[in-house]
FITITI-364845 format. One record per atom (N, C-alpha, C, O): x, y, z; residue in one letter. Coordinates in steps of 0.001 Angstrom, whole numbers, plus 500000, padded with zeros to 6 digits. Last residue first. Layout:
! residues N
XYZA/...
This chain:
! residues 146
208424333755714332K/208511334350712972K/209639335337712888K/209861335931711833K/207743330855716034V/208576332051716019V/208760332505714571V/209191331739713710V/205033329631717430D/205659329632716122D/206427330945716031D/205829332019715960D/204532327699720436I/204671328962719710I/205290328696718341I/205968327692718122I/202513326107722964D/203430326078721827D/203418327423721114D/202446328177721174D/202299324737726312F/201901325690725267F/202891325569724120F/203973325002724277F/201339323040729331V/201953323044728005V/201420324190727160V/200255324572727268V/202186321960732649L/201337322728731749L/202083322897730422L/203313322897730395L/202200319823735351T/202841320134734082T/201813320812733189T/200709320302732996T/202604319983738847T/201726320108737695T/202571320423736466T/203531321189736535T/202833318571742052E/203532318953740829E/202518318973739694E/201673318083739593E/202535319087745654G/202329318479744343G/203188319030743234G/204112319818743436G/202780320380748084N/201964319169748029N/201857318545746641N/201145317555746474N/204621322556747626R/204746321663748776R/203987320345748617R/204510319293748985R/205150322546744059W/204894323208745327W/204847322152746410W/205019320966746126W/206168323072740750K/206224322221741946K/205962323085743166K/206476324197743291K/205425323063737370G/205281323806738615G/205281322840739782G/204492321896739812G/206762323105734297V/206592322207735433V/206568323067736694V/207558323713737041V/205856323581731092V/206033324333732329V/205760323369733475V/204643322867733609V/207069323021728038E/206507322279729155E/206870323053730425E/208042323163730784E/206579324183724785Y/207121324425726121Y/206328323634727151Y/205098323591727131Y/207585323798721464V/206620323410722489V/207305323619723836V/208474323272724005V/208105325659718495Y/208601325224719795Y/207424324876720709Y/206405325567720725Y/209126326194715186Y/208029325775716051Y/208617325213717341Y/209526324383717296Y/210989329071713970G/210629327666714097G/209479327459715048G/208935328398715629G/213862331212713966E/212503330892713550E/212247329406713751E/213168328590713706E/215827332118716766E/215698331342715534E/214234331059715235E/213461330712716128E/215788333268719176A/216129334150718068A/216008333437716716A/216077334068715661A/213085332317721432P/214323332072720683P/214528333068719531P/213573333627718992P/211774334578723907V/211540333707722759V/212856333517722001V/213661334445721927V/212207334558727266T/212652335233726054T/212557334229724914T/213180333168724951T/209838334568729790L/210539333734728824L/210935334616727654L/210103335340727107L/209526335614733131L/209553335982731713L/210407335012730898L/211535334684731265L/209521335562735843N/208540334705735178N/208436335041733684N/207410334794733050N/212814335821736158G/211603335984736967G/210575335027736418G/210738333810736516G/213671334623733389D/214058335850734074D/212844336261734902D/211956336959734413D/214305331122733168L/213398332256733120L/214025333445733826L/214819333282734753L/216083328824731192L/216045329668732383L/215092330832732148L/215076331442731079L/215159325668729955I/215284327096729699I/215205327852731026I/214365327553731874I/216384322603728856E/215837323344729986E/216163324813729788E/217304325168729491E/215462321036725831E/216427321892726535E/215728322576727703E/214611323072727559E/215349318521723466I/214741319047724690I/215813319816725441I/216920319323725659I/214793317945720002E/215715318302721084E/214945318900722259E/214013319683722073E/213083317521717883G/213012316603719011G/213968316896720147G/213970316187721153G/212962319402715906N/213816318231715642N/213888317274716834N/214663316318716809N/211407321422717026E/210852320600715941E/211654319323715707E/211093318286715353E/212020321349720626S/212102321920719281S/211561320937718254S/211292319777718564S/210902322075723750W/210957320977722793W/210978321610721406W/210049322333721045W/212022323282726794Q/211701323641725418Q/211914322427724514Q/212987321825724519Q/210870323540730096R/211571322732729094R/211081323132727711R/209882323299727485R/211197325094733193L/210682325216731830L/211544324389730886L/212769324509730867L/210018325096736485T/211046324616735564T/210426324660734176T/209261324304734002T/209167326933739355I/208907326669737941I/210170326188737238I/211241326781737370I/207640326530742438N/208939326541741777N/208712326127740319N/208124325075740068N/205006328532743752A/205455327330743051A/206817327558742402A/207104328639741886A/203964330786744800S/205081330195745539S/205636328952744848S/206626328380745305S/201760331519743343Q/203003332245743080Q/204206331660743814Q/205346331995743493Q/199506329694741893D/200235329664743164D/201603330283742916D/202492329647742350D/198818330103739221E/197912330597740262E/198571330598741638E/198223331430742476E/201491331375737218L/200805330250737823L/199950330778738958L/200296331776739590L/202450332906734192T/201938333067735554T/201233331790735987T/200473331196735221T/204838334110732050I/204190332881732501I/203746333088733934I/204560333409734800I/205224336295729351E/205089336178730808E/204311334906731127E/203255334653730547E/207538336568726824I/206276335937727204I/206279335806728722I/207222335272729306I/209158338753724529K/208991338268725907K/207592337692726091K/206604338233725596K/211121338133721525S/210073338816722290S/209947338157723669S/210565337125723930S/212976336888719850N/213465337604721041N/212393338377721803N/212729339202722653N/210752336999717058K/212039336575717632K/212396337475718806K/212152338681718767K/207202337103717714A/208417337618717091A/209658337085717806A/209620336763718994A/204758334467717400V/205471335494718157V/206737335905717416V/207272335153716601V/201748332863717288A/202801333394716426A/203447334549717177A/202768335505717550A/200689330118719202L/200861331572719136L/201993331922718183L/203077331343718261L/198326327564718773T/199718327994718593T/199790329504718430T/199059330096717636T/196096326750721093E/196142327489719835E/197536328104719696E/197883329044720411E/196396323478722359F/196667324900722553F/196686325577721185F/197235325030720228F/196246320851721673E/195057321448722274E/195195322954722471E/194201323634722726E/198770320187720870D/197732320246719836D/196460320900720354D/195678321443719574D/200210319841723166A/200297321152722515A/199259321303721408A/198902322424721044A/199964317165723684A/199147318093724471A/199127319473723829A/198136320194723937A/201953316154721995E/200546315879721706E/199632316846722447E/198630317298721893E/204245317157723259M/204029317443721836M/202562317203721462M/201992317973720689M/204063316096725873P/203916317538725652P/203629317882724189P/202856318798723909P/202270313324726675S/203283313780725730S/203083315274725512S/202034315683725014S/201322310959729025F/201418312384728716F/202575312660727768F/203715312276728030F/198817308631729939P/200136308882729352P/200185310331728871P/199192310858728368P/196966309221732942D/197007309173731483D/198434309361730992D/199185310156731556D/196869309606735658L/197545308416735170L/197637308332733645L/198320307454733118L/197396311963737975K/196769311800736674K/197545310693735980K/198745310827735740K/197072311167741349N/197982311233740206N/197156311100738942N/196303310217738848N/196659311920744738I/196054311884743410I/197146311996742366I/198045312829742488I/195967311195748028E/197032311205747025E/196375311018745671E/195619310068745471E/194938312470751235V/194659312048749858V/195915312093749002V/196807312913749218V/195700313261753800K/194471312504753624K/194280311921752228K/193525310963752063K/198075314713753797D/197873313704754837D/196685312784754566D/196659311650755046D/198677314876750236D/198685315472751567D/198406314357752574D/198495313179752231D/199628315248746897K/199622314379748070K/199591315237749332K/200361316185749482K/199380315089743385Y/199075315818744615Y/199069314830745768Y/198570313713745638Y/200281315638740017A/200333314762741182A/200101315635742415A/200566316773742480A/199645315760736486Y/199696316366737821Y/199699315289738893Y/199191314185738698Y/200250316533733041Y/200371315620734168Y/200217316402735471Y/200610317565735552Y/198640319129731715G/199173317829731341G/199114316884732514G/198031316477732934G/196627321761730652L/197018320913731771L/197485319567731246L/196808318939730431L/197612324510728772I/196976323202728729I/197526322343729868I/198739322214730029I/197051327946729754L/197927326823729428L/197140325521729481L/196116325439730160L/195221330611728375N/195276329537729362N/196179328419728869N/196089327994727717N/196379333855727753Y/196074332556727167Y/196209331499728258Y/197201331487728988Y/195881337374727427E/196070336195728275E/195614334934727551E/194611334934726837E/197652340129726058E/196586339144725887E/196898337926726757E/198048337490726821E/199864341815726086N/198717342155726937N/197497341259726726N/196405341604727178N/201734340278724581D/201172341535724055D/199860341898724757D/198873342243724107D/200943337562726455V/201695337953725261V/201008339181724690V/199826339129724350V/200978335570729136I/200603336928728753I/201546337342727633I/202757337458727817I/199570332474730037L/200618333215729332L/200090334606729084L/198897334798728850L/198730330700733045K/198407331577731921K/199685332124731307K/200725332223731957K/197585327815734875G/198592328758734424G/198121329542733223G/197237329113732481G/196692326065737815D/196306326644736534D/197377327642736159D/198005328246737028D/197835323158739471L/197948324590739235L/197387324961737874L/197589324243736894L/196041320879741591Y/196897321175740445Y/196893322682740228Y/196032323389740753Y/194627320950743887M/195417319754743647M/196264319867742389M/197124319020742151M/192925323000744154S/194228323184744788S/195134321977744563S/196285321979744999S/190595322128743022S/191415323034742223S/192779323264742851S/193707323683742159S/189543320557745115A/190007319913743884A/190919320832743092A/191921320376742540A/188860322555746993K/189826321513747353K/190403320870746098K/191612320657746012K/186894324003745552N/188114324670746009N/189201323660746353N/190366323891746032N/184947321971745227K/185592322574744053K/186902323253744448K/187911323098743759K/184195321496747881A/184807320414747093A/185539320971745887A/186627320505745551A/183086324028748431I/184210323526749227I/184936322429748468I/186166322428748413I/180971324088746571Q/182055325074746477Q/183279324622747264Q/184405324817746806Q/179350322006747528N/179918321912746185N/181097322876746043N/182117322517745454N/178570323067749976C/179388321847749939C/180065321686748593C/181223321275748522C/177020325255749036G/178192325459749889G/179118324264749879G/180334324428749782G/174972323946747650L/175882324855746942L/177148325094747743L/178241325132747177L/173749322557749780L/174362321816748671L/175333322696747885L/176407322235747498L/172792324712751316I/173765323780751888I/174492323034750782I/175714322888750831I/170974325800749482I/172075326619749991I/173178325732750563I/174361325973750322I/169082323753749094P/169961324182747984P/171155325007748455P/172237324912747876P/168023323599751890T/168719322485751228T/169592322947750056T/170763322568750012T/166514325891752601L/167854325696753141L/168662324627752396L/169882324753752290L/164023325616751345F/164836326804751117F/166300326570751510F/167212327014750811F/163058323237752372L/163203323385750916L/164090324573750569L/164833324524749588L/163001323951755100L/163859322862754640L/164099322948753136L/165225322754752676L/161028325960755056F/162388326266755525F/163390325218755031F/164491325559754599F/158808324452754209F/159302325561753395F/160748325892753762F/161589326082752884F/158590322699756408R/158811322161755066R/159387323247754149R/160335322998753404R/157988324413758465K/159235323659758517K/159599323130757142K/160769323113756758K/155469325277757559M/156554326233757691M/157904325525757712M/158854325967757065M/
């Protein structure tokens, strides 16, 4: 009977520990989504850093938003349309940088969490930098303005 109880209880304990570790790891960076025409798209994770009293984590891979954008399925959007940017931690402070085809980088102001697409046609990469009390995450997406 003890053997059966132990065999039954062991997977439950392991699943619980795995879920706790997963929840802790996911809080070390932010996930983000775009909402365009009522469709959701996951942003590509770039750089992240996290620090608390017990742990400090930094993604050490070299990071280029232009290269990271290759992993995102480029969205075709209309001029002056709106894109909603959502981060899983709503208290995060968001900075948005726009990278144009000619290499110019410009900081873009959001209206709440809405991005107004440029009025000029072209290809643009966006770097969403989310900062919160314990860390910073960079997320990337790209668009083709028609």
